C-alpha positions as CSV (number, residue, x, y, z in Angstrom):
1,X,-113.1,178.2,61.1
2,X,-113.2,175.3,63.1
3,X,-115.1,172.1,61.8
4,X,-115.6,168.8,63.8
5,X,-117.9,166.4,61.4
6,X,-119.0,162.9,63.4
7,X,-116.4,163.7,66.2
8,X,-114.5,161.9,64.0
9,X,-112.7,164.4,61.2
10,X,-112.1,168.0,62.6
11,X,-111.8,170.2,59.4
12,X,-109.6,173.8,59.7
13,X,-110.2,176.9,57.8
14,X,-110.4,180.2,55.8
15,X,-110.5,181.6,53.1
16,X,-107.1,180.9,51.9
17,X,-106.5,177.0,53.9
18,X,-107.9,174.1,54.7
19,X,-106.1,171.7,57.6
20,X,-107.9,168.2,57.8
21,X,-107.4,165.2,59.8
22,X,-109.3,162.9,61.5
23,X,-109.2,159.7,63.9
24,X,-108.3,156.8,63.1
25,X,-110.0,153.3,63.7
26,X,-106.7,152.7,66.2
27,X,-108.1,156.5,68.2
28,X,-104.8,157.9,67.0
29,X,-105.1,161.0,64.7
30,X,-104.7,160.8,61.1
31,X,-103.7,163.1,58.3
32,X,-105.6,163.6,55.8
33,X,-105.1,168.1,54.2
34,X,-103.0,171.1,53.7
35,X,-103.6,173.0,50.8
36,X,-106.5,175.3,49.0
37,X,-109.3,175.7,50.7
38,X,-111.8,172.9,50.2
39,X,-114.9,175.1,51.7
40,X,-117.5,173.1,53.1
41,X,-117.1,168.9,52.7
42,X,-119.8,167.1,52.0
43,X,-120.2,163.1,53.1
44,X,-119.9,162.1,49.8
45,X,-116.1,164.4,50.0
46,X,-115.3,162.1,52.9
47,X,-116.4,159.3,51.8
48,X,-113.9,159.9,48.9
49,X,-111.1,160.8,50.6
50,X,-111.4,158.0,52.8
51,X,-111.1,155.8,50.1
52,X,-107.8,155.8,49.7
53,X,-107.0,155.7,53.6
54,X,-108.5,152.5,54.7
55,X,-106.6,150.5,52.4
56,X,-102.8,150.0,52.9
57,X,-99.2,149.0,51.5
58,X,-98.2,147.6,54.4
59,X,-96.7,144.5,55.3
60,X,-97.1,144.6,59.6
61,X,-100.3,144.8,60.7
62,X,-100.6,147.3,63.4
63,X,-104.1,146.2,64.4
64,X,-105.3,143.2,65.4
65,X,-109.3,143.9,64.9
66,X,-108.3,144.7,61.4
67,X,-105.7,142.3,59.2
68,X,-105.3,145.3,56.8
69,X,-104.2,148.0,59.1
70,X,-100.5,149.3,59.8
71,X,-99.2,152.8,60.6
72,X,-96.3,151.9,58.0
73,X,-97.8,154.5,55.3
74,X,-100.6,156.3,56.9
75,X,-100.6,160.3,57.3
76,X,-100.1,161.1,60.7
77,X,-100.4,164.1,62.7
78,X,-98.0,163.3,65.8
79,X,-96.1,159.7,64.9
80,X,-95.0,157.1,67.6
81,X,-92.0,155.6,66.8
82,X,-91.8,151.3,67.2
83,X,-95.1,150.2,66.2
84,X,-95.5,149.5,62.2
85,X,-94.4,152.5,62.1
86,X,-90.7,153.0,60.8
87,X,-90.5,156.4,60.3
88,X,-88.4,159.2,63.4
89,X,-90.9,159.8,65.4
90,X,-91.9,163.0,67.3
91,X,-92.1,161.9,70.8
92,X,-89.4,159.3,72.4
93,X,-90.7,158.6,76.0
94,X,-88.9,156.0,78.7
95,X,-88.9,154.4,82.1
96,X,-85.6,154.0,83.0
97,X,-83.5,152.6,79.9
98,X,-87.2,151.1,78.5
99,X,-89.1,152.5,75.5
100,X,-92.5,153.4,75.8
101,X,-94.1,152.2,72.8
102,X,-96.6,154.8,73.2
103,X,-100.2,154.7,71.7
104,X,-102.5,157.4,73.0
105,X,-105.8,157.4,71.5
106,X,-108.1,160.4,71.3
107,X,-110.1,161.0,74.2
108,X,-112.5,164.8,73.3
109,X,-111.5,167.7,72.2
110,X,-112.0,171.9,72.7
111,X,-112.6,175.2,71.5
112,X,-111.1,178.0,72.5
113,X,-111.5,181.8,70.3
114,X,-108.1,183.6,72.0
115,X,-105.0,183.1,72.6
116,X,-103.7,185.8,74.9
117,X,-100.2,187.6,74.8
118,X,-98.3,186.1,77.8
119,X,-94.3,187.0,78.2
120,X,-93.6,184.1,79.5
121,X,-92.3,181.8,77.1
122,X,-92.7,183.1,73.4
123,X,-95.7,182.1,71.2
124,X,-98.4,183.4,68.5
125,X,-101.3,185.6,69.8
126,X,-104.7,186.8,68.4
127,X,-107.7,189.0,69.8
128,X,-110.6,187.8,70.2
129,X,-112.2,186.7,66.9
130,X,-109.1,186.5,65.0
131,X,-108.4,183.0,66.0
132,X,-109.6,179.9,67.1
133,X,-107.9,176.7,68.8
134,X,-107.9,173.4,68.8
135,X,-107.4,171.4,71.7
136,X,-107.6,167.8,71.1
137,X,-107.1,165.6,74.5
138,X,-105.4,161.5,73.8
139,X,-105.1,159.1,76.3
140,X,-102.0,156.2,76.9
141,X,-104.1,154.2,79.7
142,X,-101.2,152.1,79.5
143,X,-98.7,154.6,81.0
144,X,-100.5,157.4,82.4
145,X,-100.0,159.6,79.7
146,X,-101.9,162.4,78.8
147,X,-100.9,163.5,75.5
148,X,-103.2,167.4,74.2
149,X,-102.2,168.2,70.4
150,X,-103.4,172.1,69.7
151,X,-104.3,173.6,66.3
152,X,-104.9,177.5,65.8
153,X,-106.3,178.8,62.8
154,X,-106.3,182.5,62.3
155,X,-108.4,184.3,60.7
156,X,-107.1,185.7,57.9
157,X,-103.9,184.0,57.6
158,X,-102.9,180.0,56.0
159,X,-100.8,179.7,58.6
160,X,-100.9,176.7,61.3
161,X,-100.1,177.2,64.4
162,X,-98.7,173.9,66.5
163,X,-97.5,172.9,70.1
164,X,-98.2,169.5,72.5
165,X,-98.3,169.4,76.4
166,X,-97.2,166.0,77.3
167,X,-98.5,166.0,81.5
168,X,-97.4,162.6,83.3
169,X,-100.9,161.3,85.3
170,X,-98.6,158.2,87.4
171,X,-97.0,157.5,90.5
172,X,-93.9,157.3,89.0
173,X,-91.8,159.4,87.0
174,X,-90.6,158.9,82.9
175,X,-88.0,161.0,81.1
176,X,-89.3,162.5,78.1
177,X,-86.1,161.9,75.5
178,X,-87.3,163.8,72.1
179,X,-91.2,166.0,71.8
180,X,-91.0,167.4,68.8
181,X,-93.3,170.3,68.1
182,X,-94.6,170.1,64.8
183,X,-95.3,167.5,62.0
184,X,-96.2,167.5,58.6
185,X,-97.3,164.2,55.7
186,X,-96.8,165.2,52.3
187,X,-98.8,162.7,50.1
188,X,-96.2,163.2,47.6
189,X,-92.5,163.2,46.1
190,X,-92.9,166.4,43.7
191,X,-90.4,168.6,46.5
192,X,-87.1,170.4,46.8
193,X,-85.6,170.7,50.1
194,X,-85.7,174.6,51.4
195,X,-83.1,176.2,54.1
196,X,-80.8,179.2,54.9
197,X,-77.3,177.8,56.3
198,X,-73.7,180.0,56.6
199,X,-72.0,181.7,59.1
200,X,-70.8,184.1,60.5
201,X,-70.9,187.6,58.2
202,X,-72.6,184.8,55.6
203,X,-75.8,184.5,57.8
204,X,-78.8,182.6,55.9
205,X,-78.4,182.6,52.3
206,X,-81.0,180.6,50.6
207,X,-80.1,176.7,50.6
208,X,-82.1,174.1,47.7
209,X,-81.0,170.6,47.4
210,X,-83.8,167.9,46.9
211,X,-85.5,165.2,48.6
212,X,-85.6,161.3,47.9
213,X,-86.3,158.3,50.1
214,X,-83.6,159.6,53.4
215,X,-83.8,161.8,55.6
216,X,-82.4,165.6,55.0
217,X,-81.9,167.4,58.2
218,X,-80.4,171.0,59.2
219,X,-80.1,172.7,63.2
220,X,-78.1,173.5,65.5
221,X,-76.5,172.1,69.3
222,X,-75.2,175.6,69.9
223,X,-77.2,176.5,72.3
224,X,-79.0,178.6,70.1
225,X,-80.8,178.7,66.6
226,X,-77.3,179.9,64.9
227,X,-75.1,181.0,62.0
228,X,-74.4,178.7,60.2
229,X,-78.6,177.6,60.4
230,X,-82.0,178.9,61.3
231,X,-85.0,177.3,62.6
232,X,-87.2,177.6,59.0
233,X,-87.6,175.3,56.2
234,X,-89.0,175.4,52.8
235,X,-90.6,172.4,50.9
236,X,-91.4,173.6,47.6
237,X,-92.9,172.5,43.6
238,X,-89.7,170.9,42.1
239,X,-91.2,173.5,39.2
240,X,-92.2,175.9,41.2
241,X,-90.0,180.1,41.0
242,X,-90.6,183.3,42.9
243,X,-94.6,183.6,42.2
244,X,-96.0,180.3,40.7
245,X,-95.7,176.5,42.8
246,X,-97.1,174.5,45.9
247,X,-94.8,175.8,48.9
248,X,-95.2,174.7,52.2
249,X,-92.9,176.4,54.7
250,X,-93.2,175.6,58.6
251,X,-90.9,177.6,61.2
252,X,-90.6,177.8,65.6
253,X,-90.8,180.0,67.4
254,X,-88.2,179.1,69.8
255,X,-84.0,180.6,70.0
256,X,-82.7,177.3,71.7
257,X,-81.5,174.6,70.0
258,X,-82.8,172.8,67.3
259,X,-83.5,169.8,64.4
260,X,-86.1,170.4,61.3
261,X,-86.5,168.0,59.1
262,X,-87.2,165.8,56.3
263,X,-87.9,162.5,55.7
264,X,-89.1,160.8,52.6
265,X,-89.7,157.2,52.5
266,X,-90.5,154.2,50.3
267,X,-94.0,155.2,49.3
268,X,-93.2,158.4,48.2
269,X,-95.3,159.9,52.0
270,X,-93.0,163.2,52.6
271,X,-92.4,163.1,56.7
272,X,-91.6,167.1,57.7
273,X,-91.1,167.7,61.7
274,X,-89.4,170.6,63.8
275,X,-88.4,171.0,66.8
276,X,-86.2,170.5,70.3
277,X,-83.6,168.7,69.4
278,X,-82.8,165.6,70.7
279,X,-79.1,165.3,71.1
280,X,-78.6,166.6,74.8
281,X,-81.7,166.9,75.8
282,X,-84.1,165.3,77.8
283,X,-86.6,165.9,80.5
284,X,-87.5,164.2,84.0
285,X,-91.6,164.6,83.8
286,X,-92.5,164.2,87.7
287,X,-95.5,163.0,88.6
288,X,-98.5,165.1,87.7
289,X,-96.0,166.9,86.1
290,X,-96.4,168.5,82.4
291,X,-93.6,169.9,79.5
292,X,-95.2,172.1,76.8
293,X,-93.9,172.4,73.9
294,X,-92.2,175.7,71.6
295,X,-94.4,176.5,69.2
296,X,-95.0,175.3,65.2
297,X,-95.6,177.5,62.8
298,X,-96.4,176.3,59.3
299,X,-97.4,178.1,56.5
300,X,-99.0,177.2,52.6
301,X,-99.1,179.1,49.6
302,X,-100.1,178.6,45.7
303,X,-98.3,181.2,45.1
304,X,-94.2,180.4,45.2
305,X,-91.7,181.2,46.8
306,X,-92.5,185.0,46.9
307,X,-96.5,183.5,48.5
308,X,-95.1,181.8,50.6
309,X,-92.3,184.2,52.3
310,X,-95.0,187.4,51.9
311,X,-97.8,185.2,54.4
312,X,-95.1,185.0,56.6
313,X,-95.0,188.3,56.9
314,X,-98.1,188.9,57.1
315,X,-98.6,186.5,60.7
316,X,-95.4,187.9,62.2
317,X,-95.7,191.7,62.8
318,X,-99.6,190.4,63.7
319,X,-99.4,186.8,65.7
320,X,-96.0,187.1,66.9
321,X,-94.2,190.5,67.2
322,X,-96.1,193.3,69.6
323,X,-98.7,195.2,67.4
324,X,-97.3,198.2,69.1
325,X,-94.4,198.6,66.1
326,X,-96.6,197.9,63.6
327,X,-98.1,201.8,64.3
328,X,-94.4,203.2,65.9
329,X,-92.3,205.0,63.3
330,X,-88.2,202.8,63.6
331,X,-85.8,205.6,64.7
332,X,-83.3,206.1,62.0
333,X,-80.1,205.7,63.9
334,X,-76.5,206.5,64.1
335,X,-74.3,203.6,66.4
336,X,-70.4,204.4,67.4
337,X,-69.2,201.1,66.6
338,X,-67.7,201.2,63.1
339,X,-67.2,205.0,63.7
340,X,-65.4,204.6,67.4
341,X,-64.2,201.5,68.4
342,X,-63.4,201.5,72.2
343,X,-61.9,204.6,71.7
344,X,-64.4,207.2,72.5
345,X,-65.3,209.2,75.6
346,X,-68.4,211.7,76.9
347,X,-67.4,214.7,74.9
348,X,-66.6,213.0,71.3
349,X,-69.7,211.6,71.5
350,X,-72.0,214.1,71.9
351,X,-69.7,215.6,69.2
352,X,-70.6,212.6,67.0
353,X,-74.7,212.8,67.6
354,X,-74.5,216.2,67.4
355,X,-73.5,215.5,63.3
356,X,-75.4,213.0,62.9
357,X,-78.9,215.1,64.1
358,X,-76.9,218.1,61.4
359,X,-78.0,215.0,58.9
360,X,-81.6,213.9,60.4
361,X,-80.9,210.6,62.4
362,X,-82.9,210.6,65.0
363,X,-81.6,207.5,68.3
364,X,-78.3,207.3,69.5
365,X,-76.9,204.0,70.2
366,X,-73.6,203.6,72.0
367,X,-72.8,200.4,71.3
368,X,-69.8,198.2,73.8
369,X,-66.8,199.9,75.5
370,X,-68.8,202.2,77.9
371,X,-68.9,199.3,80.7
372,X,-66.7,198.5,83.1
373,X,-63.1,199.0,82.5
374,X,-63.7,197.5,78.1
375,X,-61.4,198.7,77.0
376,X,-60.6,196.1,74.2
377,X,-63.2,193.3,73.6
378,X,-62.0,190.4,76.3
379,X,-62.9,191.7,79.8
380,X,-66.1,193.9,82.5
381,X,-68.7,191.9,80.7
382,X,-71.4,191.6,83.7
383,X,-69.9,194.8,85.0
384,X,-72.7,196.5,84.3
385,X,-72.4,199.8,85.7
386,X,-71.1,203.0,83.6
387,X,-66.7,203.0,83.1
388,X,-66.3,206.8,84.6
389,X,-63.2,207.6,83.0
390,X,-65.1,207.6,79.4
391,X,-68.0,209.3,81.5
392,X,-66.6,211.4,84.1
393,X,-70.0,213.0,84.6
394,X,-72.2,209.8,84.9
395,X,-73.9,207.9,82.1
396,X,-77.1,209.7,83.4
397,X,-75.1,213.0,82.2
398,X,-74.8,211.8,79.0
399,X,-78.2,210.5,78.3
400,X,-79.2,213.8,79.3
401,X,-77.1,215.4,77.0
402,X,-78.9,213.3,74.1
403,X,-81.6,213.8,74.5
404,X,-81.3,217.6,74.2
405,X,-80.2,217.0,71.6
406,X,-83.7,215.5,70.9
407,X,-82.3,212.2,70.0
408,X,-83.3,209.1,71.2
409,X,-80.7,206.6,73.4
410,X,-79.8,203.2,72.9
411,X,-77.5,201.1,74.8
412,X,-75.4,198.1,73.3
413,X,-75.1,195.0,76.2
414,X,-74.1,191.2,76.3
415,X,-76.3,190.6,79.6
416,X,-76.2,186.9,79.1
417,X,-72.0,186.6,79.3
418,X,-69.6,187.4,82.0
419,X,-65.3,188.0,82.0
420,X,-62.9,186.5,84.8
421,X,-61.8,190.1,84.7
422,X,-65.5,191.1,85.9
423,X,-66.6,192.0,89.7
424,X,-69.6,189.9,89.1
425,X,-67.3,187.5,88.5
426,X,-64.7,187.2,91.4
427,X,-68.1,188.1,93.1
428,X,-70.4,184.8,91.5
429,X,-68.1,181.7,89.5
430,X,-70.7,179.4,90.4
431,X,-73.2,181.5,88.4
432,X,-71.0,181.0,85.0
433,X,-71.6,177.4,82.6
434,X,-68.7,175.5,83.3
435,X,-68.7,171.8,83.8
436,X,-65.8,170.7,87.0
437,X,-63.8,169.1,85.3
438,X,-60.3,170.6,84.4
439,X,-60.0,170.9,81.0
440,X,-63.3,173.4,79.8
441,X,-63.7,176.1,77.5
442,X,-63.1,179.6,76.9
443,X,-64.4,181.8,74.0
444,X,-63.6,184.9,72.7
445,X,-62.3,185.4,76.7
446,X,-65.1,185.3,78.2
447,X,-68.4,182.4,79.6
448,X,-71.5,182.0,79.5
449,X,-73.5,183.1,82.4
450,X,-76.0,179.9,84.2
451,X,-79.5,182.0,82.8
452,X,-80.9,178.5,84.1
453,X,-80.5,180.0,87.3
454,X,-82.8,182.4,88.7
455,X,-80.7,184.2,90.9
456,X,-79.1,184.7,88.0
457,X,-81.5,186.3,85.6
458,X,-82.7,188.7,88.7
459,X,-79.2,189.9,88.8
460,X,-78.8,190.7,85.6
461,X,-81.7,192.4,85.2
462,X,-81.3,194.4,88.8
463,X,-78.2,195.7,86.7
464,X,-79.2,196.5,83.2
465,X,-82.7,198.2,85.0
466,X,-80.8,200.9,86.6
467,X,-79.3,201.8,83.5
468,X,-82.4,201.6,81.8
469,X,-83.4,203.8,84.6
470,X,-81.2,206.6,85.4
471,X,-80.2,206.6,81.2
472,X,-84.2,207.4,79.9
473,X,-83.3,204.3,77.9
474,X,-85.9,203.9,74.8
475,X,-83.8,201.5,72.5
476,X,-81.3,197.7,73.7
477,X,-79.4,196.1,71.2
478,X,-78.7,192.6,73.1
479,X,-75.5,191.5,72.2
480,X,-74.4,187.3,73.0
481,X,-71.3,186.3,70.6
482,X,-70.4,182.9,72.4
483,X,-72.0,179.9,72.2
484,X,-72.5,177.7,74.7
485,X,-69.7,174.8,74.8
486,X,-68.7,172.3,78.0
487,X,-73.3,172.4,79.2
488,X,-72.9,172.2,82.9
489,X,-74.7,174.4,85.4
490,X,-73.6,174.1,88.8
491,X,-77.1,175.4,90.0
492,X,-79.5,172.0,88.3
493,X,-76.5,169.9,90.3
494,X,-77.6,171.6,93.5
495,X,-81.2,171.1,93.1
496,X,-80.9,167.5,91.8
497,X,-82.3,168.9,88.0
498,X,-80.7,166.5,84.8
499,X,-78.1,168.7,83.0
500,X,-79.8,167.1,79.9
501,X,-82.5,169.9,80.6
502,X,-79.8,172.7,80.5
503,X,-79.8,174.2,76.7
504,X,-84.1,174.4,77.4
505,X,-83.5,176.2,81.2
506,X,-81.4,177.6,79.6
507,X,-82.8,179.7,76.7
508,X,-86.1,179.7,78.4
509,X,-84.3,182.3,81.3
510,X,-83.7,184.6,78.3
511,X,-86.7,185.0,77.8
512,X,-87.5,185.2,81.5
513,X,-85.3,188.9,81.3
514,X,-86.8,189.9,78.3
515,X,-90.3,188.8,80.0
516,X,-89.0,191.7,83.0
517,X,-87.7,194.4,80.4
518,X,-90.5,193.9,78.9
519,X,-93.4,194.4,82.1
520,X,-91.0,196.9,83.4
521,X,-90.2,199.0,80.0
522,X,-92.8,197.3,78.0
523,X,-92.8,201.1,75.3
524,X,-88.3,199.5,75.2
525,X,-87.7,198.3,71.8
526,X,-85.2,195.6,71.9
527,X,-82.5,195.0,68.9
528,X,-82.3,191.6,68.8
529,X,-77.9,190.4,68.5
530,X,-76.2,187.4,67.9
531,X,-72.7,188.2,66.8
532,X,-74.9,189.3,63.8
533,X,-78.0,187.2,62.7
534,X,-76.1,184.2,65.5
535,X,-80.5,183.9,66.4
536,X,-82.6,185.4,64.5
537,X,-86.1,183.6,64.8
538,X,-89.7,183.9,65.8
539,X,-88.3,183.0,69.9
540,X,-86.2,186.3,70.0
541,X,-88.9,188.6,67.8
542,X,-91.7,188.2,70.1
543,X,-89.6,190.6,72.0
544,X,-87.6,192.1,69.9
545,X,-89.2,193.3,67.0
546,X,-85.9,194.2,64.9
547,X,-82.6,192.0,64.3
548,X,-79.6,192.9,63.8
549,X,-78.7,190.7,60.9
550,X,-75.4,190.0,60.5
551,X,-72.2,192.2,62.1
552,X,-70.7,192.2,57.8
553,X,-72.5,195.2,56.7
554,X,-71.0,195.1,53.7
555,X,-73.9,195.6,50.5
556,X,-73.3,193.2,48.3
557,X,-73.1,190.6,50.9
558,X,-76.5,192.0,52.3
559,X,-77.8,191.0,48.7
560,X,-77.7,187.7,49.7
561,X,-78.6,187.6,53.1
562,X,-81.8,190.5,53.1
563,X,-82.8,188.7,50.6
564,X,-83.0,184.8,51.8
565,X,-84.3,186.2,55.3
566,X,-87.4,187.5,53.4
567,X,-88.2,184.6,53.1
568,X,-88.9,183.5,56.4
569,X,-89.3,186.4,58.5
570,X,-91.6,190.3,57.6
571,X,-89.1,193.1,56.3
572,X,-89.1,195.3,59.4
573,X,-86.8,192.5,61.8
574,X,-84.2,193.6,59.6
575,X,-82.1,196.0,61.3
576,X,-79.9,197.6,57.9
577,X,-76.8,200.2,58.8
578,X,-75.0,202.2,55.5
579,X,-71.4,201.6,56.6
580,X,-67.6,202.9,55.9
581,X,-65.8,202.2,52.6
582,X,-63.9,199.7,53.2
583,X,-65.7,198.0,54.5
584,X,-64.3,197.0,58.1
585,X,-65.8,193.5,57.7
586,X,-64.2,192.2,53.6
587,X,-62.7,195.2,52.8
588,X,-64.9,196.3,50.0
589,X,-65.1,199.0,47.8
590,X,-68.5,200.4,46.9
591,X,-70.9,203.7,46.8
592,X,-72.6,205.9,49.3
593,X,-75.2,205.9,47.3
594,X,-75.3,201.7,46.6
595,X,-74.8,201.3,50.5
596,X,-77.7,203.1,50.9
597,X,-80.2,201.9,48.5
598,X,-79.2,198.2,50.0
599,X,-79.9,199.4,53.4
600,X,-82.8,201.7,52.8
601,X,-85.6,198.5,53.0
602,X,-86.5,197.4,56.6
603,X,-85.8,199.5,60.3
604,X,-82.1,201.4,58.7
605,X,-79.1,203.1,60.1
606,X,-75.9,204.8,59.2
607,X,-72.8,203.3,61.8
608,X,-69.3,204.5,60.4
609,X,-67.4,208.5,61.5
610,X,-68.8,211.3,60.4
611,X,-66.2,213.4,60.4
612,X,-65.0,211.2,57.2
613,X,-67.5,212.6,55.0
614,X,-67.1,215.0,52.4
615,X,-69.5,218.0,52.6
616,X,-71.3,216.6,49.4
617,X,-71.5,213.4,51.3
618,X,-73.5,214.2,54.4
619,X,-75.1,216.3,51.7
620,X,-76.8,213.1,49.9
621,X,-76.9,211.5,53.2
622,X,-79.1,214.7,54.7
623,X,-81.4,213.3,51.1
624,X,-81.3,210.1,50.7
625,X,-82.9,210.9,54.9
626,X,-84.9,212.6,53.9
627,X,-86.7,210.0,50.7
628,X,-86.3,207.3,53.9
629,X,-88.5,209.5,56.2
630,X,-91.4,210.4,53.7
631,X,-91.8,206.4,52.9
632,X,-90.4,205.1,56.0
633,X,-94.2,202.7,56.2
634,X,-93.5,201.7,53.2
635,X,-90.0,200.6,53.5
636,X,-90.6,199.1,56.5
637,X,-94.0,197.1,56.9
638,X,-95.5,197.2,53.4
639,X,-95.4,193.9,50.6
640,X,-91.8,192.5,50.0
641,X,-91.3,190.8,46.4
642,X,-88.5,188.9,44.9
643,X,-87.4,190.2,41.6
644,X,-83.9,188.7,40.6
645,X,-83.2,185.7,43.0
646,X,-79.2,186.1,44.9
647,X,-76.4,184.8,43.7
648,X,-76.2,186.2,40.1
649,X,-74.7,189.4,38.2
650,X,-78.6,191.3,38.4
651,X,-80.4,191.3,41.8
652,X,-84.0,193.6,42.5
653,X,-86.6,193.6,45.0
654,X,-89.6,195.8,45.3
655,X,-92.0,197.0,48.1
656,X,-95.6,198.2,47.9
657,X,-98.1,199.4,49.8
658,X,-101.4,197.2,50.5
659,X,-104.0,198.9,47.6
660,X,-101.5,199.4,44.7
661,X,-100.6,202.7,44.7
662,X,-96.9,203.2,45.4
663,X,-94.0,201.3,45.3
664,X,-90.5,201.9,45.4
665,X,-88.0,199.3,43.2
666,X,-84.4,198.5,44.1
667,X,-81.9,197.3,41.0
668,X,-78.6,195.8,41.9
669,X,-75.3,195.2,39.4
670,X,-72.5,193.9,40.5
671,X,-70.8,193.8,38.2
672,X,-70.2,195.8,34.7
673,X,-70.7,193.7,31.6
674,X,-68.8,194.7,28.7
675,X,-71.0,196.2,25.8
676,X,-74.4,194.8,27.3
677,X,-77.4,195.4,25.3
678,X,-79.1,198.8,24.8
679,X,-82.9,198.0,26.0
680,X,-84.1,195.4,28.8
681,X,-85.9,195.3,31.2
682,X,-87.4,194.3,34.2
683,X,-90.7,192.7,34.7
684,X,-93.5,194.3,38.4
685,X,-95.7,191.3,39.1
686,X,-97.4,193.6,41.5
687,X,-98.8,196.4,39.2
688,X,-102.7,196.5,38.6
689,X,-102.9,196.4,34.8
690,X,-105.5,198.8,35.3
691,X,-103.7,202.3,36.1
692,X,-100.8,204.0,35.2
693,X,-97.9,204.5,37.5
694,X,-95.4,207.0,37.1
695,X,-92.1,205.7,38.2
696,X,-89.3,208.5,40.1
697,X,-92.0,212.0,38.8
698,X,-91.4,211.7,35.5
699,X,-92.3,209.3,32.9
700,X,-95.9,207.4,32.8
701,X,-96.2,204.4,31.9
702,X,-99.5,201.8,32.5
703,X,-99.4,198.9,35.1
704,X,-100.2,196.3,31.9
705,X,-97.2,197.6,30.0
706,X,-94.6,197.6,33.5
707,X,-96.2,193.8,34.8
708,X,-95.7,192.0,30.8
709,X,-92.8,193.9,30.0
710,X,-91.4,196.1,32.7
711,X,-89.5,198.7,33.8
712,X,-86.4,199.7,31.6
713,X,-83.3,198.8,33.1
714,X,-80.8,201.4,33.8
715,X,-78.1,201.9,31.3
716,X,-75.1,200.1,32.0
717,X,-71.8,202.1,30.9
718,X,-70.4,200.7,28.2
719,X,-67.0,202.6,26.8
720,X,-69.3,204.8,24.5
721,X,-72.3,206.0,25.6
722,X,-70.7,208.7,28.3
723,X,-74.0,210.9,28.0
724,X,-76.7,208.2,28.8
725,X,-75.2,205.6,31.7
726,X,-76.4,205.5,34.3
727,X,-74.8,203.0,36.3
728,X,-70.9,202.8,35.6
729,X,-68.9,200.2,36.8
730,X,-69.1,197.5,39.5
731,X,-71.7,197.4,42.4
732,X,-74.0,199.6,41.8
733,X,-77.9,200.5,41.7
734,X,-80.8,202.4,41.4
735,X,-84.2,202.3,42.9
736,X,-87.2,203.7,41.3
737,X,-90.4,205.0,42.8
738,X,-93.8,203.8,41.1
739,X,-97.0,205.9,42.1
740,X,-100.2,205.2,40.6
741,X,-101.6,208.3,39.4
742,X,-105.0,209.3,37.1
């Protein structure tokens, strides 16, 4: 998959993509191409592509042996600001207050054909023969700095994974002020900038904007990837659709402060970069020490947003998430939160669990309020031992009763947080993230624990380990409800470490807690959560195969959240709950059918008071769960396709199996329209034209008809068609199950 030509050209390729770069005459690395597979390159091919790259539009010359050479309009692999490149660079290093205008010269390379999964820090992985990694070594001899650029290509993916490592070969410390992970140069301005933005309760809506000369960026300085922006961005051809046109996507395997940006210069060269946010970051690189960046994942598709999304999905399930979760069924959960909030005890929970088991649920998740003296959301965080008023016989006895019902048990933790009234705070006030001045912030009545301190991570783990062992726990819901303010670590201060290293050391500490749990309990399913979707990223998915996408469980809002999220993340990562109506977040009234039909796609569960259900509603849930169980693998790991874009009155999506034999399609209409069309169709692009499909066990239709004409949309009630109407009123849905038949 990696071809080196004349020790000058580096061609990474498989049958989906080619990625081509070269050693420029100044011994830095220039970018040539990323896109559809070019096949085996000839000398004539290289001569043709180099003809343009030997000329320059720039006016400031860089290379003293060639008066026509400049970096100002060159496409580069890892650019540095300050010589003749005036765009933002990927790396900045200082000695004291003096910037070092780095000049890394290519030295040599090596190729490795294995990429092991290591829990210490999240990254992509591959088995022997599935991927190859090219590492190039570059040297700035004047400043005694060695830079390694890592490129991994995977056998059956369009993804190229980038990361870097810098080593100080000198005898004096230098300071890294900026070091990004991913750079891609595109010689074309005909792209839109796509990103996922929003806020708490409305995360990851698709946002699209045009690109003009200048810089557009998204990022987070919250200590987490955040509700407002996501590390994923994409560049899509302006004429592109969900199924057509070139798309470049980039995502970061990281959960802390980040920046992702695109800069367009005067020659319509587009520079895309992503990595750790340089604001409030620097790193003291001591003599002989090294620093590694997180990985950036680039994906290319010529088949529109669905093509990009499917490439990301396959890559993440195969090379980011632990593969055990590809075959293990995700349990149908019942979460007690919106049923009870803090008002529960052993017996009342067992009653709920018993009803849930009768309806077909498989895992009871005990949410917030089980520990310390936690009767509101303003206390006891950090005291991870059971509340004996709620569990007089202990949480182990409760767990035994749950298991005797034939259910798995999950428990909620918020391990990164601490309450001022907790015993842990009284014992370790220095474990709190808080600067030493008189004024400081308290968010949500709680502080953040200093996970830059290894003793804090170990102390929390030892508390959690006792509960995991006592309850034979199989599921953890890991929450994080407060962002970091006044980022200051007393531990770092005591060690003489700069506070500008805090944010990166903090998230590394979070990863260490995951590492400890999964090393001792590798089969525990951890569901990520950060006030809902405040940390939905590849770093968390490396440890957690699924994430609670939003605290907003309203079916209508989830249409937009899920549509945006699934551009960048697999269906299997999207945890869904059927909740109460009126919805507890927006008070919207929706039918049980629609709530289920939205939650059907991905790992599913329930979060409402089962005692409030009528017998007909319970019967409906039984039927829904039965259908989900029968098609769970398809609905969790099938190939997802958006058929109608969210944000309109009608939304549609579908999931199909790998062989094109079966698909489930969801159609959603938000508001009823009077006197609508009697006949309207929804084309299905992924069916085989040569096959015949049966729809919901009834009509048989050719794939050719479904592809070019479509499924009949359900009849909307229009005031007169009482006998024919399939959808009546607002907020309605319809599920199609199509199967190829002889």
